[in-house]
C-alpha positions as CSV (number, residue, x, y, z in Angstrom):
1,X,105.1,27.7,26.3
2,X,107.0,29.3,23.5
3,X,110.7,29.7,24.4
4,X,112.2,33.2,24.5
5,X,114.3,34.5,21.5
6,X,117.6,34.0,23.3
7,X,116.7,30.4,24.1
8,X,115.7,29.7,20.5
9,X,119.0,31.2,19.3
10,X,121.0,28.7,21.4
11,X,119.0,25.9,19.8
12,X,119.6,27.3,16.4
13,X,123.3,27.3,17.2
14,X,123.1,23.6,18.0
15,X,121.6,23.1,14.5
16,X,124.5,24.9,13.0
17,X,126.9,22.7,14.9
18,X,125.1,19.6,13.7
19,X,125.0,20.6,10.0
20,X,128.4,19.1,9.0
21,X,127.1,15.6,10.1
22,X,124.3,15.9,7.5
23,X,126.3,16.8,4.4
24,X,125.5,13.4,2.7
25,X,121.8,13.7,3.3
26,X,119.3,15.1,0.9
27,X,116.2,15.1,3.1
28,X,115.6,15.0,6.8
29,X,112.7,15.4,9.2
30,X,113.4,17.4,12.4
31,X,111.2,16.2,15.3
32,X,110.8,17.0,19.0
33,X,108.3,17.2,21.8
34,X,108.6,21.0,21.6
35,X,108.0,21.9,17.9
36,X,109.5,25.4,18.4
37,X,112.8,24.1,19.6
38,X,112.8,21.5,16.7
39,X,112.1,24.4,14.3
40,X,114.9,26.5,15.7
41,X,117.4,23.5,15.3
42,X,116.0,23.1,11.7
43,X,116.7,26.8,10.9
44,X,120.3,26.4,12.2
45,X,120.8,23.3,10.0
46,X,119.3,25.1,7.0
47,X,121.3,28.3,7.4
48,X,124.6,26.4,7.8
49,X,124.0,24.1,4.9
50,X,122.8,26.9,2.6
51,X,126.4,28.1,2.5
52,X,127.3,25.1,0.3
53,X,124.1,24.0,-1.4
54,X,120.5,25.0,-2.0
55,X,118.2,24.3,0.9
56,X,114.3,24.3,1.3
57,X,113.0,24.5,4.8
58,X,109.4,23.2,5.1
59,X,106.8,23.8,7.9
60,X,104.6,20.8,8.5
61,X,103.6,22.0,12.0
62,X,101.5,25.1,11.1
63,X,103.0,28.6,11.3
64,X,105.9,27.4,13.5
65,X,107.3,30.6,14.9
66,X,111.0,30.4,13.9
67,X,109.9,29.4,10.3
68,X,107.1,31.9,10.1
69,X,109.5,34.7,11.0
70,X,112.1,33.5,8.4
71,X,109.4,33.4,5.7
72,X,108.6,37.1,6.3
73,X,105.9,36.9,9.0
74,X,103.0,36.8,6.6
75,X,100.3,34.3,6.0
76,X,100.9,32.5,2.6
77,X,99.9,29.5,0.7
78,X,102.2,26.6,1.4
79,X,102.8,22.9,1.5
80,X,99.2,22.0,2.5
81,X,97.9,23.9,-0.5
82,X,100.4,22.3,-2.8
83,X,99.2,18.8,-1.8
84,X,95.5,19.6,-1.7
85,X,95.3,21.7,-4.9
86,X,98.2,20.4,-7.0
87,X,100.0,23.7,-7.0
88,X,103.7,23.8,-8.2
89,X,106.4,24.1,-5.6
90,X,107.7,27.2,-7.2
91,X,104.4,29.0,-6.3
92,X,105.0,28.7,-2.5
93,X,108.8,28.9,-2.1
94,X,109.9,32.1,-0.4
95,X,113.5,33.2,-0.4
96,X,115.0,33.8,3.1
97,X,116.2,37.4,3.6
98,X,120.0,37.7,3.0
99,X,120.5,34.2,1.7
100,X,120.0,33.5,-1.9
101,X,120.3,29.7,-1.5
102,X,117.7,29.2,1.3
103,X,114.0,29.0,0.6
104,X,111.2,28.6,3.1
105,X,108.2,26.4,2.3
106,X,105.4,27.8,4.5
107,X,102.7,25.5,6.1
108,X,99.8,26.9,4.1
109,X,96.1,26.8,4.8
110,X,95.3,24.7,7.9
111,X,95.0,22.0,8.9
112,X,98.6,21.0,8.1
113,X,99.7,18.1,10.3
114,X,97.2,15.6,8.9
115,X,97.4,12.1,7.4
116,X,96.7,13.5,4.0
117,X,99.6,16.0,4.1
118,X,102.3,14.0,5.9
119,X,101.4,10.7,4.3
120,X,101.0,12.0,0.8
121,X,102.5,9.8,-1.9
122,X,104.2,12.8,-3.7
123,X,106.8,13.1,-0.9
124,X,108.9,10.3,-2.3
125,X,109.1,12.0,-5.7
126,X,110.0,15.3,-4.1
127,X,112.9,13.7,-2.1
128,X,114.3,12.2,-5.2
129,X,114.3,15.5,-6.9
130,X,116.3,17.0,-4.1
131,X,118.8,14.2,-4.1
132,X,119.3,14.5,-7.9
133,X,119.8,18.2,-7.7
134,X,122.3,18.1,-4.8
135,X,119.9,20.1,-2.6
136,X,118.6,19.6,0.9
137,X,115.0,19.3,2.1
138,X,114.6,20.0,5.8
139,X,111.0,19.4,7.2
140,X,109.8,20.2,10.7
141,X,106.9,18.0,11.8
142,X,105.0,17.3,15.1
143,X,106.2,14.2,16.9
144,X,102.9,12.4,17.1
145,X,101.3,13.7,13.8
146,X,99.3,11.2,11.8
147,X,101.2,10.1,8.6
148,X,104.6,10.8,10.2
149,X,105.8,7.2,9.7
150,X,105.1,7.5,6.0
151,X,106.8,10.9,5.7
152,X,110.0,9.6,7.5
153,X,110.1,6.5,5.4
154,X,110.3,8.8,2.3
155,X,113.3,10.7,3.7
156,X,116.8,9.9,4.9
157,X,115.8,9.9,8.5
158,X,115.1,12.1,11.5
159,X,117.0,14.6,13.7
160,X,115.6,14.2,17.2
161,X,115.4,17.4,19.4
162,X,115.2,17.1,23.3
163,X,113.1,14.0,23.2
164,X,113.3,10.6,25.0
165,X,114.7,7.9,22.7
166,X,111.7,5.6,23.4
167,X,109.5,8.2,21.5
168,X,111.5,7.8,18.3
169,X,113.0,4.3,18.4
170,X,110.9,3.3,15.4
171,X,112.6,5.8,13.2
172,X,116.1,5.9,11.6
173,X,117.9,8.5,13.8
174,X,120.5,10.5,12.0
175,X,121.4,12.7,15.1
176,X,120.1,13.8,18.3
177,X,120.2,17.3,19.9
178,X,119.7,17.8,23.6
179,X,119.4,20.9,25.7
180,X,122.3,23.3,25.0
181,X,124.4,24.3,27.9
182,X,125.4,27.9,28.6
183,X,128.6,28.8,26.8
184,X,130.6,28.8,30.0
185,X,129.6,25.2,30.7
186,X,130.2,23.6,27.4
187,X,133.3,21.5,28.1
188,X,134.1,17.9,29.1
189,X,133.2,17.8,32.7
190,X,135.7,17.5,35.5
191,X,134.2,14.2,36.8
192,X,132.6,11.1,35.2
193,X,129.3,11.7,37.0
194,X,129.0,15.2,35.8
195,X,129.8,14.1,32.3
196,X,127.0,11.6,32.3
197,X,124.5,14.3,33.4
198,X,125.7,17.1,31.2
199,X,126.8,15.3,28.0
200,X,125.6,11.7,27.7
201,X,121.9,7.6,15.0
202,X,111.4,12.9,-9.2
203,X,109.4,15.2,-8.5
204,X,106.7,15.9,-6.0
205,X,105.0,17.9,-8.6
206,X,105.9,18.0,-12.3
207,X,108.1,20.9,-11.7
208,X,109.7,19.8,-8.4
209,X,113.1,18.4,-9.5
210,X,113.4,21.0,-12.3
211,X,112.9,23.7,-9.9
212,X,115.8,22.8,-7.7
213,X,118.0,21.7,-10.6
214,X,117.4,25.2,-12.0
215,X,118.6,26.8,-8.8
216,X,121.5,24.4,-8.0
217,X,124.1,26.4,-10.0
218,X,123.5,29.9,-11.3
219,X,123.9,30.4,-15.0
220,X,125.8,33.3,-16.5
221,X,123.2,35.9,-17.6
222,X,119.5,35.3,-17.8
223,X,116.8,35.5,-15.1
224,X,115.0,32.9,-13.1
225,X,111.7,32.8,-11.2
226,X,111.8,32.2,-7.5
227,X,108.5,31.9,-5.8
228,X,106.9,34.3,-8.2
229,X,109.7,36.9,-7.8
230,X,112.3,37.6,-10.5
231,X,116.0,37.7,-9.7
232,X,119.2,38.0,-11.8
233,X,121.2,34.8,-11.7
234,X,124.3,36.9,-12.0
235,X,123.4,38.5,-8.6
236,X,122.7,35.0,-7.3
237,X,126.2,33.9,-8.2
238,X,127.8,36.2,-5.6
239,X,129.5,34.4,-2.7
240,X,127.2,33.9,0.2
241,X,128.0,35.6,3.5
242,X,129.2,33.0,6.1
243,X,126.6,32.3,8.7
244,X,127.2,33.9,12.1
245,X,129.2,31.8,14.4
246,X,127.8,30.5,17.7
247,X,128.8,32.3,20.9
248,X,132.4,31.7,21.8
249,X,133.0,28.6,24.0
250,X,135.5,28.0,26.7
251,X,138.2,25.6,25.8
252,X,137.2,22.0,26.0
253,X,139.1,20.1,28.7
254,X,141.7,18.0,27.2
255,X,145.0,16.4,28.1
256,X,148.3,16.2,26.2
257,X,148.9,12.7,25.1
258,X,152.2,11.0,24.6
259,X,153.2,8.9,21.6
260,X,151.3,5.8,20.6
261,X,152.4,3.1,23.1
262,X,152.3,0.1,20.6
263,X,153.7,1.5,17.2
264,X,154.7,-2.0,16.2
265,X,151.0,-3.0,16.1
266,X,150.2,-0.6,13.4
267,X,149.9,-3.2,10.6
268,X,147.6,-5.4,12.7
269,X,145.3,-2.6,13.9
270,X,141.5,-3.2,13.9
271,X,141.0,0.0,12.0
272,X,137.5,-0.3,10.5
273,X,134.2,0.4,12.3
274,X,130.7,1.7,11.8
275,X,129.7,5.2,13.0
276,X,126.0,4.8,13.7
277,X,125.1,8.4,14.8
278,X,126.6,11.6,16.0
279,X,124.9,13.7,18.8
280,X,125.6,16.9,20.7
281,X,125.5,15.1,24.0
282,X,126.9,11.9,25.5
283,X,123.3,10.8,26.5
284,X,122.1,11.4,22.9
285,X,124.7,9.2,21.4
286,X,124.4,6.5,24.2
287,X,120.6,6.3,23.7
288,X,121.2,4.8,20.2
289,X,123.3,2.0,21.8
290,X,120.7,1.1,24.3
291,X,117.4,-0.8,24.1
292,X,114.8,-0.4,26.9
293,X,117.6,0.7,29.2
294,X,119.9,-2.2,28.5
295,X,122.9,-2.2,26.2
296,X,122.0,-3.4,22.7
297,X,124.1,-6.3,21.3
298,X,126.3,-4.0,19.3
299,X,129.9,-5.5,19.1
300,X,132.7,-3.3,20.5
301,X,130.3,-0.4,21.1
302,X,131.8,2.9,22.3
303,X,131.2,6.7,22.3
304,X,133.9,8.9,21.0
305,X,133.7,12.6,21.9
306,X,135.5,14.5,19.1
307,X,136.3,18.2,18.9
308,X,135.3,19.6,15.5
309,X,136.2,22.8,13.8
310,X,135.5,25.9,15.9
311,X,136.0,24.0,19.2
312,X,132.7,22.2,19.2
313,X,132.3,18.8,20.7
314,X,130.2,16.0,19.2
315,X,129.8,12.4,20.5
316,X,130.0,9.6,17.9
317,X,128.5,6.2,18.5
318,X,130.9,3.8,17.0
319,X,130.6,0.0,16.8
320,X,132.8,-2.8,15.7
321,X,136.5,-3.4,15.0
322,X,137.9,-5.1,12.0
323,X,141.3,-5.3,10.4
324,X,139.7,-5.4,6.9
325,X,136.8,-3.3,5.6
326,X,134.5,-6.1,4.7
327,X,133.3,-6.8,8.2
328,X,132.3,-3.2,8.7
329,X,130.5,-3.1,5.4
330,X,128.6,-6.3,6.4
331,X,127.5,-4.8,9.8
332,X,126.4,-1.6,8.2
333,X,124.3,-3.5,5.7
334,X,122.7,-5.5,8.5
335,X,122.0,-2.3,10.5
336,X,120.4,-0.8,7.4
337,X,118.4,-4.0,6.7
338,X,117.0,-4.0,10.3
339,X,116.4,-0.2,9.9
340,X,118.6,0.7,12.9
341,X,120.0,3.1,10.4
342,X,118.3,4.4,7.3
343,X,119.4,3.1,3.9
344,X,122.4,5.1,2.6
345,X,123.1,6.4,6.2
346,X,125.5,5.1,8.7
347,X,129.2,5.4,7.8
348,X,132.1,3.0,7.6
349,X,135.0,4.8,9.3
350,X,138.8,4.2,9.6
351,X,139.5,4.6,13.3
352,X,142.7,2.7,14.2
353,X,143.4,4.5,17.5
354,X,141.8,4.2,20.9
355,X,142.6,4.8,24.6
356,X,144.0,1.7,26.2
357,X,142.5,1.3,29.6
358,X,143.9,-2.2,30.5
359,X,146.1,-4.9,29.0
360,X,146.2,-8.6,29.6
361,X,142.7,-8.8,31.2
362,X,141.5,-12.4,31.8
363,X,138.6,-13.3,29.6
364,X,136.3,-14.1,32.6
365,X,137.0,-10.7,34.0
366,X,136.1,-8.7,30.9
367,X,132.4,-8.1,31.6
368,X,133.1,-7.0,35.1
369,X,135.9,-4.6,34.0
370,X,133.7,-3.1,31.2
371,X,130.9,-2.6,33.8
372,X,133.3,-0.8,36.1
373,X,134.4,1.6,33.5
374,X,130.9,2.3,32.2
375,X,129.9,3.1,35.8
376,X,132.6,5.8,35.6
377,X,131.0,7.2,32.5
378,X,133.5,5.7,30.1
379,X,132.0,3.5,27.3
380,X,134.7,0.8,27.5
381,X,134.9,-2.3,25.3
382,X,137.2,-5.3,25.0
383,X,139.0,-6.9,22.0
384,X,140.3,-10.4,22.3
385,X,144.0,-10.9,21.7
386,X,145.8,-13.8,20.1
387,X,147.0,-15.1,23.5
388,X,143.4,-15.4,24.8
389,X,143.5,-12.4,27.0
390,X,141.8,-9.1,26.3
391,X,142.6,-5.4,26.0
392,X,140.2,-2.8,27.3
393,X,139.7,0.3,25.2
394,X,137.6,3.5,25.2
395,X,136.7,5.4,22.1
396,X,137.8,4.9,18.4
397,X,139.6,7.7,16.6
398,X,141.0,8.6,13.2
399,X,144.0,10.3,14.8
400,X,145.6,10.3,18.2
401,X,144.9,13.9,18.7
402,X,141.1,13.3,18.5
403,X,141.4,11.2,21.7
404,X,142.3,14.2,23.9
405,X,138.8,15.1,25.1
406,X,138.0,11.6,26.2
407,X,141.5,11.3,27.7
408,X,140.5,14.1,30.2
409,X,137.7,12.0,31.5
410,X,139.9,8.9,31.8
411,X,142.4,11.0,33.7
412,X,139.6,12.2,36.0
413,X,138.6,8.7,36.6
414,X,142.0,8.1,38.1
415,X,143.9,6.4,35.2
416,X,146.8,7.8,33.2
417,X,145.3,7.9,29.6
418,X,147.5,6.4,26.8
419,X,146.7,6.2,23.1
420,X,147.3,3.0,21.3
421,X,146.6,1.2,18.0
422,X,143.5,-0.9,18.8
423,X,144.2,-4.6,18.1
424,X,142.3,-7.8,18.5
425,X,138.9,-9.2,17.5
426,X,135.5,-8.8,18.9
427,X,134.0,-11.3,21.4
């Protein structure tokens, strides 16, 4: 069943919200059990990112409705023809209406989602071309298509749309997007149980890299060819209109936090960690930290809901706690080597603050206390202190203010939230 236009728009808005998390990526594959929803998210990502760099949005599904409409609603040669017939990329790229830096790469002559197309050896060269040109390639592909593993291996990773984690656990997950809630409901829930339910990781062708390098920065004067059409580069240099904002959201439930309770511990804070993935729901971020329903052996794993610009809330899966950066760098390298995250993805972050849930916890009681908090919907973790006891924390944040959304849930769980420098070492 094809979702209605209003439904697709809400998914496109989720793609817009996600786009800032993908600024360092040059190529992504958007996957989902419903390819129309995946395509809508891909359109949102592409539109948002086209405000700062050139983006190509490719259809490997076969006339996916959101991409088909964006391409002008006409049958056209596309990616399948490029790969079968050796056509240059410039012959199929179609400029998106009203956006000089966004191009659509249609599916082309069927069949499209085949081993030959998705597993083609030229994808690796195309991806390198986008990376060198500072551009972004966004591909929408069916979840179970033959050749998908080869395609994903050539890119930075996948964005997963409304799909069970078990279906994509073999892939490096950059982010997950679950069902958008109505605007009136997009807020931190009033109770832990509700939070868990509602919110819960150069050249393809001889002209490929040159094509995007030519379009990366407009030159003064002259004319360039775009998909067979001719356009003035002086016109292309005009500022792009900002993409429309998502529907207004109600304020996210937060609390006013007091001063950091242990300022004397600033110098000994375990400030470094690894951000594995960001997702638009708690469940999406949590799925990265779980393996077959059980918690994976990530050290000091937690989920930090962070309010981004425009009032949007994203859930960041953060693992580890080190006083010096070297430990975080080593963990990230290990995660990449084991393909938990794709090479060049994942992020070492400086997050010295957390919510302090309990102090002086006996070591033998740590596992029990962590389980109790996780049962309330709070991803607690413990750090061992010099005296042999433990401190129980939730979240990991760059600034105290970022902890406010999570603090609302700690408050609703019956505990006064306090922000602290997180200290100690991992178990």
